[in-house]
NUSE-86838 format. One line per field, with one value per residue (C-alpha): chain; x, y, z. Coordinates in Angstrom, 3 decimals, padded with zeros to 6 digits, m for minus. Layout:
chaine [A	...];
c1 [X	...];
c2 [Y	...];
c3 [Z	...];
//
This chain:
chaine [A	A	A	A	A	A	A	A	A	A	A	A	A	A	A	A	A	A	A	A	A	A	A	A	A	A	A	A	A	A	A	A	A	A	A	A	A	A	A	A	A	A	A	A	A	A	A	A	A	A	A	A	A	A	A	A	A	A	A	A	A	A	A	A	A	A	A	A	A	A	A	A	A	A	A	A	A	A	A	A	A	A	A	A	A	A	A	A	A	A	A	A	A	A	A	A	A	A	A	A	A	A	A	A	A	A	A	A	A	A	A	A	A	A];
c1 [010.035	013.161	011.639	008.729	011.023	013.375	010.441	009.331	012.773	012.799	011.616	009.204	005.542	004.113	001.333	001.970	m000.294	000.322	m000.987	m002.555	m005.112	m005.282	m005.312	m003.787	m000.447	m001.817	m003.953	m001.398	001.389	m000.653	m001.583	001.486	004.626	006.820	004.719	006.863	009.853	008.013	004.971	002.015	003.299	006.460	004.467	002.071	004.919	006.565	003.238	002.763	006.268	005.473	002.249	003.975	006.887	004.936	001.601	000.041	m002.803	m001.877	m003.828	m004.234	m005.175	m007.405	m008.287	m011.347	m010.845	m013.933	m014.074	m010.528	m010.589	m014.139	m015.994	m017.392	m014.552	m012.051	m013.835	m013.793	m010.066	m009.337	m011.253	m009.501	m006.083	m006.567	m008.699	m005.814	m004.037	m007.174	m006.069	m007.948	m008.784	m009.323	m011.397	m011.874	m012.677	m009.623	m009.002	m008.347	m004.665	m002.959	m001.698	m003.747	m006.899	m008.744	m011.520	m012.789	m015.646	m019.164	m020.678	m023.079	m020.269	m018.203	m021.124	m021.519	m017.786	m017.719];
c2 [m002.854	m004.930	m007.549	m008.272	m008.458	m010.793	m013.014	m013.115	m014.431	m017.177	m020.689	m020.691	m021.694	m018.899	m016.381	m012.719	m010.550	m006.803	m004.432	m001.695	000.233	003.137	003.321	006.762	008.102	010.964	008.674	005.874	008.219	008.895	005.252	003.358	005.486	003.210	004.525	007.674	005.527	003.120	004.913	003.105	003.173	001.336	m001.064	m001.902	m002.388	m004.832	m006.615	m006.901	m008.381	m010.849	m012.001	m012.346	m014.335	m016.553	m016.902	m016.940	m014.854	m011.759	m010.589	m007.094	m006.398	m003.409	m002.575	m000.316	002.657	004.680	007.931	007.444	004.861	003.505	005.848	004.980	006.852	004.647	001.507	002.866	003.673	000.222	m001.516	000.511	m000.218	m003.958	m004.928	m005.118	m007.657	m009.696	m009.601	m010.950	m008.238	m008.955	m006.180	m006.176	m003.506	m002.299	m004.211	m002.145	m001.270	m000.047	003.488	004.077	006.082	005.266	002.687	000.130	000.963	000.067	m003.123	m001.345	000.720	m002.446	m004.025	m000.973	m000.849	m004.448];
c3 [m007.603	m007.697	m005.378	m007.715	m010.721	m008.824	m007.869	m011.503	m012.479	m009.821	m010.612	m007.680	m008.162	m006.025	m006.445	m005.747	m003.592	m003.604	m000.935	m003.042	m000.923	m003.401	m007.185	m007.679	m006.497	m004.400	m002.237	m002.195	m001.052	002.088	002.731	001.541	002.053	m000.126	m003.038	m002.992	m003.900	m006.200	m007.677	m009.205	m012.778	m011.676	m009.509	m012.315	m014.817	m012.401	m011.902	m015.668	m015.960	m013.173	m014.838	m018.217	m016.766	m014.380	m016.150	m012.697	m011.380	m009.442	m006.385	m005.034	m001.427	m000.597	002.994	002.966	005.266	006.157	004.170	002.853	000.049	000.038	m002.307	m005.765	m007.494	m005.658	m006.875	m010.444	m010.208	m008.787	m011.571	m014.269	m012.786	m012.276	m015.266	m017.790	m015.571	m014.928	m011.306	m008.329	m005.775	m002.082	m000.524	003.243	005.814	007.686	010.886	014.012	014.154	017.339	016.832	013.667	014.256	011.035	011.091	008.627	006.308	007.450	006.030	003.673	002.154	001.683	m000.196	m002.431	m003.132	m004.311];
//
């Protein structure tokens, strides 16, 4: 997570948003391939360093994918991961993506997740 640590050291008044999409390494490896290089423990340590250095709120982005990361256990994992940082979490259903067959979660599942 050298980019996040570099940003934390810069004198720029910016907020950081991190694409998370999964709160455990097994799921995140499948959804966010860079997780294999920078697993969640490293990501979260860099995020903690950013928050400590900047004293700015951190945001996590979570695209809900039907039957992939939209179950109650995923919401529980997300809450446990983000709570210590008091981070803001943006949760939206996945938008259609050319070449990606998965679909966004239905509205009712989005409501239950949040």
